[in-house]
N, C-alpha and C positions, 0 to 999 in steps of 0.2 A: 477412326471412322466417325465417332461421335463429334469430334472437333470439326470435321468437314461439314457434317449436317448442320451443326450450330452456326458455322460461318455462312453457309448457304441460306439459312433462315434469317440471319442478322443483316445480311447485305441489303435486301429490299427495304427493311425498316430504316436503315441509315440513309438510303437513297430518298425515301419519302420524307424524312425529317429535313434533309438538306434541301429538297425541292420546296418544302413548305417555307423555310426561312428565306430562300431565294425569291419565292413568290411574294412574301411579305415586303421584301426590300424593293421589288419592282413597283409596288403601289405608290411609293414616294417619288416625287419629281427629281430627287437628287441622289447621287451615288454615295453621299456622305451619311449613310444610314448604317448603324451598327447595333448589334445585340450586345448588351453590356453585362448581362447576368441576371441574378435575382435580388440584387442589393440596390436600394434607392440612393441617389446622391444625398450627401449630408445637408447641403444647403436647401434642399426641398423638403426636408423632414419637418413635421409639426402638424398643427391643425390649421386649415385654411377655410375661410368663409366667403360666400358669394350670395348676392341677392339679385335676382332679375325678375322681370315682369311675367314671364311665362312659367318658370319653374317655382319661383318663390325663393325661400331660403335653402341653401345647400351647404354642405361642408365636406371637406376632403381631409382624411387623416392619413399621413404618410409616415411610416416608421421604417426601420432598417430593412425588414423583410416583409412589409405589409403595405397595402394601398386599399383604403376603404372610402366609399362615396356614400354620403347620407343626404336625405332630403327631410325637411321638416313639414309635417302636416298635423294639424289639430294639437299643437303643442308638444308633439313627440318627434324624436329623430327615428327615421326608418332607413334601413340600409338598402342601397341600390346595387352596390358592387363590393365584393369582399375578396381580394386577392392576397394570399399569404404564402410564404415559403416558396416551394417549387412551382406553385401555380401562378406566381408573379413573374412576368417577363418584362425586363426593363430595356428599352431601346433608346438610342441617342441619334439625333438627326441634326446635322449642321446645315443651316440655310441662311444665306445673307449675313454671315458673320455672327449668327446667333446659335446657341446650343439649345435644342429642344429635347425634352425627355418624355417618353410615352410609357405608360404602365398598362400592360395587357395581360389577358389570359392567353393560353396557348393558341387557340383557333380564332382569336379576334382579328379583324382586318379593317377596322375603321381608322380614320386618321384623327386621333385625339392625343395631341402633344401639348406640353406646358413648357414655358420658359420663365426664368427668374427675371424680374424687372424691378425698378424703383418707381413709386408713384408719390406725388406730392399730396399731402393732406394737412391743411392748416399750417403751411410753411415748413413742414418736416417731410423728409423723404422716408417712406415706409417700404419695406420689402413686400413684394406681391408676386403671385403666380399668374402669368398671362396664358390663358387657354387659347388654342388655335381658333375657336369660334368667337373670339373677342370678349369672352368673360374674363373678369379679373377677380382673383381670390386674395383675401387679406388675412393676416393672423388675428385681427380683431373683429369680433362680431359687430361692434359698434360702427367701425369704419365701413364694413361691408354693407350694413343696413342703410347708411347715409349716402353711399355712392350710387344708389338706384336712380337718383335724380339726374345723373349725367347722361 
């Protein structure tokens, strides 16, 4: 009897979770949208820097089970987003032969994806993360600070 009651209580919860993931997938223009788990891709890991005119200096720290976004104000780094462990949801989206990865909390529904690119700087190709809103993040703070003129 207890097993039947437990199953009856669990069924609506599973339905709601499935409908949430389906709703997330419908936000994107492509059907090539996948939930990949809580682990970030190896090539995306590290510290990435960006500087733009509106926000100023920002950095992203991506570890195996963590995604953190910082902004710099008055000489100190302040955290904007901190997703770790089971709170981090990693999604993959294939669009126009590119693989994009998004790092989200459970209920987040904005379109913020990154893809790995190579950018030329002083004759050398450097790895960079291209954000869906045209921001580019670099491993070097020096390179990110000089790219604001573009």
